[in-house]
N, C-alpha and C positions, 0 to 999 in steps of 0.2 A: 615556425612555432616557437614560443618562448614560455618561460615560467614553469609551473609545476607540470603542465601537460607535456612539455618538452622533456622535462626530467624523467617523467614516467616512460615516455617513448624511447628516449636515448640512453638512459642510465638508471633503470629501476632499482639496481642494487644500492643506490645512494639514498633510498628512502628508508626512513624508520616507519614501518607500516604495522597497522593493527586492524583487526576485523571484529565487528560486533554484530551478531545475527540476532538482534533483539530490538524491539520497538521500531523496526523499519528503518534503521539508520546504519549504513556501513560507513567506516571512517578510517582515515590514515593521517599520520602527522609527519612532517619533515622539517628539520632545521636547515638553515642556509647551507651547511656543509655537514654531511652525515656519512662519511666514507666508511665502508665496511658494514653498514647496517644490513639487516635481513631483507630479503625480497618481499615485496608487498603481496599480501593475501587479504581479501576482504569482500564484503558488501551486503546491501538489502533494500527495504521497502516502506510503503504506506498507502492508504487509499482515501478517496474522496467520493462523496456522493451528494447529489443535489436532487431532492424529491425522490422520484422513482428512477432517476437517471444515474447510471454509474459512469463516472468519468474515468477513463482508462489512462494510466501512465505506468511506465516501468523504466528502470534504468540500471546501468552498470557502468564501470569505468574500464579504462585500458588496463591490460595486464591483470585481470581479475581471476582468482582461482577460488572456486567455491569449496568450502569445507565446513562441517558441522562442528564449530568450535565455540567454547564459552566466551563471554565478554572478557577482554583482557584486563589484567590487574593494573592499577596505576603504576607507572614507572618510578623506581626509587630515585630520589634526587642525587645528582652527581655534582661534585664540586666544580663550580664554574659554568655549569650548564643549567639552564632554566628547566623547570618542569614542563611537560608537554602542554602545548596550547590546547585548551578545551573549548569546543564549539558545540552548542546544542541547537537543534532545530525542533521546534514544537510541531509534531505531526498534525495536530488539530488546527494549526494555523497555516498549513500549506493549502492554499486556495487556488485550484486550477481554473476555476471560472473567472475569478477576479485577477488572476495572474500575479500572485505575490506569496511570499513566505516570510517567516519571522525567525531570527536566530539571536543567540546570545553568546558572547565569548568571555573567557576567563581573564583576558588581558585587553588593553586598549588596542583598537584596530586601525591600521593605516589604509587597508584596501579590502574590498570584497568583490569577487567575480562570480558570475553565474552563467551557465550555459544550459539551454533547453533544447532537447532533441526530439523530433517527431517520429512517428511510427515508420516512416519511409527512410529514416536515417538523416533527413535534412535537419540542419540547425535552425530552429525556430526563433531563437533569441540569444544574443550574447550581451551580457551586461557587465560593466565595470564601474565601481564606485570607489572613489578615493576620499580619504578623510585626513584632516590634520591630526586628529586623535579621537576616535570614537570610543566613548567610555566603556570600560569592562562592565559586564553585567546588565547593561542597558539594552532592552529589546531593539533590534534593528530590523525594519521591514524592507525587504528587497523586492522590487517589482520588475516585471518584464512585459514587453509588448510583443506577442507572437506575430510572425510574418504571415501565418495562415491559421485556419481552424483545424489543422491536422491534429489528431490525438497525440498527446505528449507521452513519450516512453522513457525519457531520461532527463534528469536535472542534476547538474554538477555544481557544487558550491565550494569555492576556495576562500578562506579568510586568512589575512596576513596581519601579524602584529607589527609593532613599531620597529622591531629589530629584524624583520624579514622572515621570521618563522611563519610557517603556514600550516593550515590543516584543510584537508579536502573531505567533504561530506557528500554522500550519495543517498538520495531519498528515492524509494521505489514504491510509490502508491499505485500499483497496477491493479486494475479490476475491470471486469467486463460483465455485463448482464446478458445472459443467454436467452434470446427470444424463444418462446415455446408455446405449445398448446396446453391449456390447463387440464390437469387430471380431475375428473369429476368423481367425487366420493358420494356414497349413499348417505342419507341423513344419519347423523350421530355415529358415523363409521369412519375408521382410518384404514380400512382394508382397500387395497388397490384391486379392482375388478379386472378380469382378463381382457375385457373390451377396451380398457384404458392403456394397456401396455404398449400398444403401437405408438401412442403419443410419447411415452418415455423413451422408446427406441429412437424416435426422431430427435429427441432432446439429447440423448446419449451421443448420437452422431455429431451434433453441433458442439457439444462439450469437447469431444476428442479432437475435432477439427481445430477449435480454438487453442487447445493445448499444444498441438503440433507447431503452431506459429511462435510459441514462446517456450521452447524446451529448456532455456537457460534459467527460467524462473521456478521457484518453489511455490506452487499454487495449491490452494485449497478450494474445493467446491462447497459453497454455503447454500443451504436450502432454508428459506424463511417462509413460514406458513402464516396465512392471514384468513380472517373470517369476516362476515358481515356483522351487523348489530343485532340480529335476531337471537334471542336467548340470553342467558346469564353471561356476564363478561368473564367471570373466572372460569366458567365451563368452556367458553369459546377459546380462552387462552390455552387450556389443556388440550382441547381438540385440535387446535392449529399446530401445537407442538407434536402431537401424535401423528398427524398427517405429514408434517415435514419429516419426521423420523421415518415414516413408511417410504417416502420418496427417496430419502438418503440411503436407506438400506437397499432399496431396489438398485440404485446406482452401484453400490458396493458389490451386490450379488451379480450384477451384470458384468463386472470385471474392472470397474474403474479403480485404479491403483493409488491415485493421489489421496491426500487426507480429505475427509468429508465431514462437514459440520452442519448442524441443524438447530433451529430454534423456532418457537411459535410466538406470534405477537397478537393473536386474537383479533380484537377490534381496535387495537392501538395503532395500526398503520393503514387506515382506510385509503384506498386509491380514489374512491368517490365519497366525499363527505355526505353523510346522511344523519338523520335523527335516529334515536334508539328504536329497535325492533323493526328495522327496514330491511326487507329482502332485496339485496343488491348483488347480483351474480358477479359483477366485476370486482367486488371486494373479497370474494371467496377465491383465493389464488395462492400461488407460491412463487417466490423469486428464486431463480437459479443464478448464483453469483460466483464467478471465478475470480479469486482475489489472492494476492500475496499476503495482505494484511486482513485482519478481521474487519468486516464492514462496520462503519459508524454511520448512523442515520442522521442526516443533516437537520431534519425537521425538529428533532429533540436533542441531538447530540448524544443520544444514549449509546452505550457500548454494551450490548447484550452478552449474556453468558452462553456461548455456543457449546452445545453438546457434541460429542464426537462419535463417529461410527467406527467400531474396531476394524 
């Protein structure tokens, strides 16, 4: 093992490390020689979705310690030492289906490495790209070819400047759609009938099972409500939100401890495309999504405002 991964494994005290629990990106920085620096603590996430399919990935790095800390302040310049190398990854351009991501750096780059790890722990791709000098601020697309179709759970990116300084980025777009039997509501109602509660009990069991497999992640359950095209669009939007809220509250009352969000999309997210005023049962549904990051719907790129259940 060589490079930053070896430095982490063999001498983590030589890293200058920081952690940002925001926008799905954990990060740390290290100069070629940083004796006496603080031990590393960091990490985080992001999600991807294509159509109705949630693509699951998650990731963390070696020697990670979770802590609910704010984003670090920029380090003050020190005579003879460069400011920390800044590397940004655009979450919206992390494409798990096409196998590429995009990054920008604050200084010219000499090399970028990327490692993709699957759900089983197997390394699905190892990429290394070297440059004579890749311009600072210019978007760099890094692609990988996975060795299998196994779901991705970790991506590690290291960017090196021309003087050997480097920065590691961890992206954690882990999300999974929970298969379930739909709750049937009475016309114009958001009340859950007793006859429908067994369906929610079965869904609760699947949610808790999925959570036990990824206890290291900070996951939220998102409930997205949808309707068909019968009736007024604005009314359907409100009704879908009320029904999503009813399901979200049921999970909380049932004992689910993780954060729960909900939102209604009315007829804006039809599973089966129809004309207006068409009674289509498959469009009257709710999505149950476990995710580290708030879901973004690939069809529109929309980032909805998710309401939270206390």
